[in-house]
C-alpha positions as CSV (number, residue, x, y, z in Angstrom):
1,M,113.0,-0.3,165.4
2,A,110.4,-1.7,167.8
3,T,106.9,-2.0,166.4
4,N,103.4,-2.2,167.8
5,G,103.9,0.7,170.1
6,Q,106.9,-0.9,171.9
7,L,110.0,1.3,172.4
8,S,113.5,0.1,171.8
9,S,115.9,0.5,174.7
10,L,117.6,3.3,172.8
11,Q,114.3,5.2,172.5
12,R,113.6,4.7,176.2
13,E,117.1,5.9,177.0
14,I,116.7,9.0,174.8
15,I,113.4,9.9,176.4
16,H,114.9,9.3,179.9
17,K,117.8,11.6,179.2
18,A,115.5,14.3,177.9
19,L,113.2,14.3,181.0
20,P,115.0,17.1,182.9
21,R,114.9,19.5,179.9
22,L,111.3,18.5,179.1
23,Y,110.4,19.2,182.7
24,K,112.0,22.6,182.6
25,F,110.0,23.4,179.4
26,A,106.8,22.2,181.1
27,L,107.5,24.6,184.0
28,V,108.2,27.4,181.6
29,L,104.9,26.8,179.7
30,T,102.7,26.3,182.7
31,A,104.4,28.4,185.4
32,N,102.9,25.9,187.9
33,E,104.5,22.8,189.3
34,E,101.3,20.7,189.4
35,L,100.4,21.5,185.8
36,A,104.0,21.0,184.7
37,R,104.1,17.4,186.2
38,A,100.8,16.6,184.4
39,L,102.1,18.1,181.2
40,L,105.3,16.1,181.4
41,R,103.4,12.8,182.0
42,G,101.2,13.5,178.9
43,T,104.2,14.3,176.8
44,V,106.1,11.2,177.8
45,K,103.1,9.1,177.2
46,A,102.8,10.6,173.7
47,L,106.5,10.1,173.0
48,N,106.3,6.5,174.2
49,A,103.5,5.9,171.7
50,R,105.6,7.1,168.8
51,N,106.7,4.5,166.3
52,E,109.1,6.6,164.4
53,W,111.4,9.5,165.0
54,R,112.5,12.1,162.5
55,E,116.1,11.5,161.6
56,E,117.1,15.2,161.8
57,D,115.8,15.5,165.4
58,R,119.3,14.7,166.7
59,D,118.4,14.6,170.4
60,R,114.7,14.0,170.1
61,L,114.0,17.1,172.0
62,T,112.5,19.2,169.2
63,G,109.8,16.5,168.8
64,G,109.3,16.3,172.6
65,F,109.1,20.1,172.9
66,H,106.7,20.2,169.9
67,R,104.4,17.5,171.5
68,M,104.5,19.3,174.8
69,Y,103.7,22.7,173.3
70,A,100.8,21.2,171.3
71,L,99.4,19.5,174.4
72,W,99.6,22.7,176.4
73,A,98.0,24.7,173.6
74,A,95.1,22.2,173.5
75,K,94.7,22.3,177.3
76,T,94.6,26.1,177.4
77,A,92.1,26.2,174.5
78,E,89.9,23.6,176.3
79,D,90.1,25.4,179.6
80,P,91.0,29.1,179.2
81,A,90.6,29.7,183.0
82,I,93.3,27.1,183.9
83,H,95.6,29.8,185.4
84,R,92.8,31.0,187.7
85,K,92.5,27.4,189.0
86,C,96.3,26.9,189.1
87,P,98.0,30.3,189.3
88,P,101.5,31.0,188.0
89,D,104.1,30.5,190.7
90,P,106.9,33.1,190.5
91,H,109.1,31.1,192.9
92,L,109.6,28.6,190.0
93,F,111.5,31.4,188.2
94,S,113.4,32.7,191.3
95,T,115.4,29.5,191.4
96,A,116.2,29.7,187.7
97,L,117.7,33.2,188.3
98,A,120.1,32.0,191.1
99,R,123.2,32.6,189.0
100,S,122.0,35.7,187.3
101,P,122.4,39.4,188.2
102,L,118.7,39.3,189.0
103,A,119.1,36.6,191.6
104,G,116.7,37.2,194.5
105,N,114.6,39.7,192.5
106,S,111.1,38.4,193.2
107,H,109.7,41.2,191.1
108,F,111.5,39.9,188.0
109,A,110.4,36.3,188.8
110,K,106.8,37.5,189.0
111,F,107.2,39.4,185.7
112,I,108.4,36.2,184.0
113,A,105.6,34.1,185.6
114,N,103.0,36.5,184.3
115,L,104.2,36.6,180.7
116,P,101.8,34.8,178.3
117,S,102.6,31.1,178.1
118,P,103.4,31.2,174.4
119,Q,105.8,34.1,174.9
120,R,107.6,32.3,177.8
121,G,107.8,29.2,175.7
122,V,109.5,30.7,172.7
123,L,111.8,32.9,174.8
124,Y,112.9,29.8,176.7
125,L,113.4,27.8,173.6
126,V,115.5,30.4,171.9
127,Y,117.4,31.8,174.9
128,G,117.3,28.9,177.4
129,E,117.7,26.0,175.1
130,G,119.6,27.7,172.3
131,A,117.1,26.6,169.7
132,S,117.4,28.2,166.3
133,Y,114.5,30.3,165.2
134,D,113.5,27.6,162.7
135,E,113.4,25.0,165.5
136,A,111.4,27.3,167.9
137,A,108.9,28.1,165.1
138,E,108.5,24.4,164.4
139,V,107.9,23.6,168.0
140,A,105.3,26.4,168.4
141,E,103.8,25.7,165.0
142,L,104.4,29.3,164.0
143,N,105.6,31.0,160.9
144,M,108.8,33.0,161.3
145,L,107.1,36.3,161.4
146,S,104.8,35.2,164.2
147,L,107.8,33.8,166.1
148,M,109.7,37.1,165.8
149,K,106.6,39.0,166.9
150,L,106.4,36.9,170.1
151,L,110.1,37.4,170.8
152,A,109.9,41.1,170.1
153,R,106.8,41.4,172.4
154,G,108.8,39.7,175.2
155,H,111.7,42.0,174.7
156,L,109.4,45.0,174.7
157,A,107.6,43.9,177.8
158,L,110.9,43.5,179.6
159,T,112.1,46.9,178.5
160,H,108.9,48.5,179.6
161,W,109.1,46.7,183.0
162,L,112.7,47.8,183.5
163,D,111.8,51.4,182.5
164,Q,109.0,51.4,185.1
165,L,111.6,50.4,187.8
166,G,114.1,52.9,186.4
167,L,116.6,50.1,185.6
168,A,116.7,50.4,181.9
169,E,119.8,52.0,180.5
170,D,119.7,54.6,177.7
171,G,120.1,52.9,174.4
172,M,119.5,49.4,175.9
173,R,119.0,46.9,173.1
174,F,118.2,43.3,173.3
175,E,120.1,40.9,171.0
176,L,117.5,39.1,168.9
177,D,120.0,36.4,167.9
178,P,121.5,34.7,171.0
179,H,124.1,33.0,168.7
180,S,125.6,36.3,167.6
181,E,127.3,36.7,171.0
182,R,129.0,33.3,170.6
183,E,130.1,34.2,167.1
184,R,131.6,37.5,168.3
185,A,133.5,35.8,171.1
186,A,135.0,33.2,168.7
């Protein structure tokens, strides 16, 4: 392991491979391309300064997501008006929906962009990255109950939005555990 703040080539390679996923998470958190690039730079700088990695963080992403989430939480606490200066960009979420049944639905992209950042973050970790609840709670520094509340609020907001558009089906339920679908298919 390299010392004195120097990274081994393996650590540099791991961070380099993680960049696309870290950037996606930055876009989800900030909902703004300019802010996402700045957040990614800050996160990479923090990761480069790490002298040790937790052994159980198999792809080093949990640590990277955690660092990014903490940096974003600090920035929004420092400047609560940040989204007035750099408003959320729904187009960022339109491209993410390209292969979904909601492709081209600018209203849905706007809905996602306007969710609170912590909610978008944990929804992405659990459903976009396939993180376990424990991993998502660790990244967001939340206890399990708080994580479940954020996820439930996201589901409720989506259900309410779909109801307003008349798109919700009777008895529509959201699966809280994305892994259960995979288990049923196996």
